[in-house]
Structure formats: structure tokens, C-alpha cells
N, C-alpha and C positions, 0 to 999 in steps of 0.2 A: 371771268370762269374759266376754269381748266378741266378739260374732260380727257379721258383716256379709255382704253378697250383693254382690259386684263385678259389673258388666256383662259380659255373655257368657252367652246363652241365655235364654230366657223366664222359667227360676226363678233365674237369676244363679249365680255361682260362690262357694260358701260359703268364707269366709276366718275366721281367728281374728285379732283386732286387740289389741294390747298395751294395757295400762292406760292409757298415755299418750296413746294415739290417734296413735302416730307411726309404728308398723310392721304389718305383717300376715304370715301364712303360709297358704297353701292348705290347706283342710281336707281335701281329698281325699287318699287313697281312703277316707278315715273316713266323709264324707258329701260328696256332690256339691252339694246344696243345703241350705238350713236346713229345708225341710219334710221332706226325707229323713232329716235328724238328728232332728226331731221326732217322726216315725212311729216311729224306733227309738232313742229317747232313753236308754233304760236301757243299750244296748250302746254307743251312741254317746258319750254326755256323759263317761264316764271318760276315755276315748281324747282327746276334744277338751279336756279339762282338763289332761292330761299334755303335749300340744302347746302349750297356753296357758302353761303353766309353763315349758317350754323357751323359748317366745319371751320371756318376762319375763327369763330368766336369760341372754338373748343366744345360746342353743344351738340354735334351730330353724335347720334348714337350708333356703334358699331364702326367706329373710325378706326383704321388700321395703318401701319407704317407702310408708305409707298415704296416700292422697289420698281424702278424702270424696267429692270431685267424681265419682269414679268409681263411686259407689256406687249400686245400685238400693235400694228399699224393702228392708230386711231380709227381709221376705216379699213379694216383687214380685206375687205374687198369693196369695190366702189362700181356704180353704174357706169362711171367715166372718169378716165384721167387723162386730161388735155394739158400738154406741157408747151409752153411758150418759148420763145428765145427774144426775150424783152430787152436784153441788154445788146444792142447792135453792134457796139464797140467790139464784143466778143466775137460777133459773127465776122465783122470786117477783118479782124485779126486771123482768124481761121482760115479765111479765103486769101489774104495777103501771103501767108505762109506758103501758099501752094500756086501762088501767082495769078489769082483769079481776082477779077474786079468785083467789087460789090454793087449788084444793081441799085438804081437810085429808089426803086419801090420798096426795098427793104427798110427805108426809114418812115415810110407811110403806111405799109401793109405788112402786119404781124406774121410771124411765122409760128406755126403751131404743128404739132404731130399728136396723134392720139395713141397713147401708151396701153400697155396690157393692164388692166384693173382688176383683174381676177384673183391676184396672188401678191398682195402688197405686203412688204416685209416690216417687221418691228424693229424698232431703233438698235436692239441689242441682239438681233439674229446675225448669225453668220452669214455672209455672202458667197455662195457656191458658183464656182466657174469651172468649164470643162477643160480649158487650156490657158497656159500663159501666151500663148501665140496670139490669142484674141485683143491684147492691148487692153489690159482692165484699167478703167479710169472712174474716178468719180466725178460728180456734178453737183456742187452745193448750191441749194435753191431756197426759195421760199414759196410756199403754196397756199392757196386759200380754198374753203370748201363752200359752194353756194347752196342756197335754196333754190326751188325751181325758178328757172329764167325762161320767160315766153320768147320763142323765135323774133327775130328782128329788134331785140332790145337793143337800145343805146347806152353807151356809157353812163350818161346822166340818169337814165332810167334805172340802172344797176345800184348807183348811188343813193337816189331818191328812195326806192323802195328797201334799201338794206340788204340787197341780195348775198353779200358776203356775211357768212355766218361765223366762220372759224378761220383760223390761220394756223400753219405748221410749217415745219422745216422738211426739207426732201435733201435724199442722196440718190439722183438719177443716175445710177450706174450705166456706164456705156462702154461698150467694147468697140474701141476705136479701129482697131485692124479690120473688122468686119464692116464698118462703115462705108469705105470707098464703093466695093463691090455691090452692096446692097442699094446705094442711092443710085449707083450708075444703071439700075434697072428701071429707073424713073417711078418706083411704086412705094418709096419711103422706108422707115425703119421698120424692122421687126426683130431679127435675131440680134442685131447690135445693141437693142435695148432691153435686158433682162429686167427681172423683177425690181421694183424701186422701192426704197426704204423710206420711211417717215420718223419724225421726231415722237418720243413717248407720249406726250400730250398736244392736243389742238386746244387753242385758246381762243375767247371771245375778242373781238377788236378793242374793247375797253381794257384788256390786260395790257395793251401795249401804250396806253396813255398818249401822250404827246407825240410819240414816235410813229402812231398811225395817223394819217391825214385823211383816209378814207379811199386812199389810191396806191399809196406806197408804205412800205416800212423804212424809215429813216434810222436805221441801226446797223453796225458792222456785223457781218456773219463769219465766225470763225471756222477753219478748216486747219486740221492738222493731220499729219500722217507719221505714224510711230512717235507721237510726241513732238514731233517738229513742226512749227507753224507754216502752212502752206499759203495762207491769206486770210485778210479780214476786211475785204471791200465792203463798201456802205452800200446796202441793198437800195438805198432810197436815191442814190447818186448815179447817173448815167443810164437810168432805167427809161428807155426810149417809149416803151407802151407800159403804162399802169395796168394795175388788175382789172379795174372796169372795162378798160379798152380791150384787154384780151378777152374777158368773159363776153363781151359784146360781139366780137369778132367770131367767137367760138359758136354764139346763138344766131348766126347771121341766116343759117339755113335749116336750123333744128331748134327744138326746144331742149334746154338742159334740165335734167331732172335735178330734185333735191339730192345732195350728196355727191354732186360733180366737184372733182378737184382739178383746179387750174394752177398750173406751175408757172413760175418766173422765167424758168431756164437759169443758166449758169450765171450768177451774180458776177459781175465785172466792172471794174472801174477804169477809167482812161489813167489814172494816177497811178502808174506802176508800183509805186512804193507800197500800196496796200496790198500787194500780193495777189494770187490768183485762186479761184474755187475749182480749178480742175487741172489736171497734169497736162492735158493737151495744150493749153494756154500756155504753160511754162515752156513746154516744148517748142511752141511756135515762136515764142520770143527768142529762144535760144538758136532756132533756125535762122531767123532774121538777123541775130547778131553774129553766129559762128558759121552759118551754112549748114549746120546739122543739129538736131537735138542731144542734149548730154544727158537729161533725167529720163531714167525708165518709167514704164508704167508699173503698175502695183504686182507684187509677187505673192504667193501664199504665205500666210502668216502676218501679213501687214495689217495694221489696225488703222482705221479711219475714224476720225471723230468730228462732228459738224454741231456747232452750239452758237446761240445768240443770247447776249446778256443784255439786261436793262442799265438804265444810268447808275444804278447803284452797285452793278457788277453781280447782280443775281442772274441765274439762268431762267429763261421764259419758258422755254419749250422742253427743257432737259435735253440732254445730248443724244445725237445719233452716234453710237459707238460700235462698230462692225468690225470683224476680222475677215480677211480674204482667206477662203478655204477652197480646196478641191473638192469638186462635185465627183459624187459616185453614182455610177448606175445602179439601178435596183430592178 
């Protein structure tokens, strides 16, 4: 089952999208928004699945052509957006480039930060920034949406209960030149992490078939800038901390409410032939090889595309396709 939120109201209008991403049908009166569906998942999910089956069989009344440009983020605002850094290979590379050792604990204790969840961007929404001096970069990721997760849940509890309801793609925009001074304060990210963008649709785990093992997505994540491939690392390879582990880590001291988004962090493989999911990683490798980076960060007018395809070459989540633009004060 594939779900999207079309423009209309602060929380969007929940729709069911067919497998090929060509048609949709409104989900009302089952649920007006995705958050409403998540809050009442046990009651709503069977009815949503019936509607999805009708849509696939061309029997759904009121079906219309699907246009991802009309989508908000699947959850236009969320109670919590928690992003991990599950690919420790990526973290190690970042630190190596600036001459810092990787603490041994990083391989056993996940890194997470809590991002801004009140203003999440649609997949085709321009991404506005105030200055090129900020070092504009992408981070291509996979994310899950959970049901309510009780405090002190373990990873096996997350799997047993089926706490992962949906998956989607992420562009976790990062302003690299703002990061060092911000982290030096010892209080974490804020200004360096602007509004995050998400794929047009969120999908139930069964949509991934054998590529989803309950813990990881075993498919390449494709990223390009202005039509040039940046990378296609496999999301299931070199993921040190899987999604149930990240969720359990986030729930150690608090309950997670239904609609919590948990991200994987930048997808990264040890195999450098797979490319990268962010420019910072490219620049780090250039620094290690040449002594300084050669690839610039993004400029206004650049286009970023992030997408994942199934074994038959079909887009699973639709594409994140954004243009970098100059923000204007109002």
C-alpha cells in the first residue's frame, strides 16, 4: 500500500496511490490525514488496504491521475523527526578528513539527533537558503514511520509488534559550513539542519517484498545533481545500526508517539565505486587524496534528485526532485 498527502490543509489530504504511481483515490472518510490513520491504524489499515486493492483492480470510484508535484511530505508535520547516523563508515570518513579518531563507542552506541518536525518539505518543493556561504549539501536517506513505541522497548520488541508502519525516502538538507561552530557549542544541530524533504509517497513494508527483511532495505539509493549521478550505495550494506535498533535507542527514555519518523542517516558504503549520498563525503575523499576538496557545495538553481527502484526498475517511493533557490525575507 502506498500513501501520499496532497496539498490542502496543514496536514494535507490523505490519498491511496497505486503501485505504478500513476493514479490515486482519496482516503476520506476512512482517514482525512496520514496522522489520523496512524493514530487509528488497527481500524484504518484494513479499510485502506481494501481501497488500495480496488484501485489496483481499476474499481475505485473517483480515481484520478497522480501528480507527485501536488504532494506535501507524507507527514507534512510530525510529532517527532529523529535522524540517526547508522552508517558508521560515513562517520569515520568525516572524522578522518579532519584528523579526528573515531571513538570505539560509535560502533556500539547509535548517534541520533532530533530535527525540526514542524515544517517538512514535499518532494517537489523548492529548497530555500539564505546564503551560498552556508555550504548547502544533501543527505540521501531512508526513513521509517512508527506506531506508538513504549519507553524501554528493545529492537526485538519493535519487530515482534510490527512498530514500523511505513517507509519513505529523505533529503536531509545540511548546511555544512554552519556545522562546526554549532557543534562546538556542545548542544547539537539546529541552524545547520533546515527543513527536511521526503518522498512523494510512504509505503507499507510489504511493498518492498524481499528487499525488506524487517530491519533494513536492501536496495540501492540513487542520488543525482543536475542529472549527474552522485551515487547509488546499497541501503542494506554497511548499515551498522538497523531500524529496530535505532527505534529502541530513541525510545530508551521516552515513549515514541504514532507518527514518529526515524531516519537512517546518510546511506554510505565502504565500496567507493558505489558513489556517495552527500557532497561532504565526496569532498572528504578528495581531501584525503589531494589535500583539499575540489567539488563545490550546491548553488542556487541546482537540482537534486533522490530515488529508489525495485528489482524491475520501477520507482518505489517516487522521486525527491528539488531545486535549490534563494530565500527571500518577508
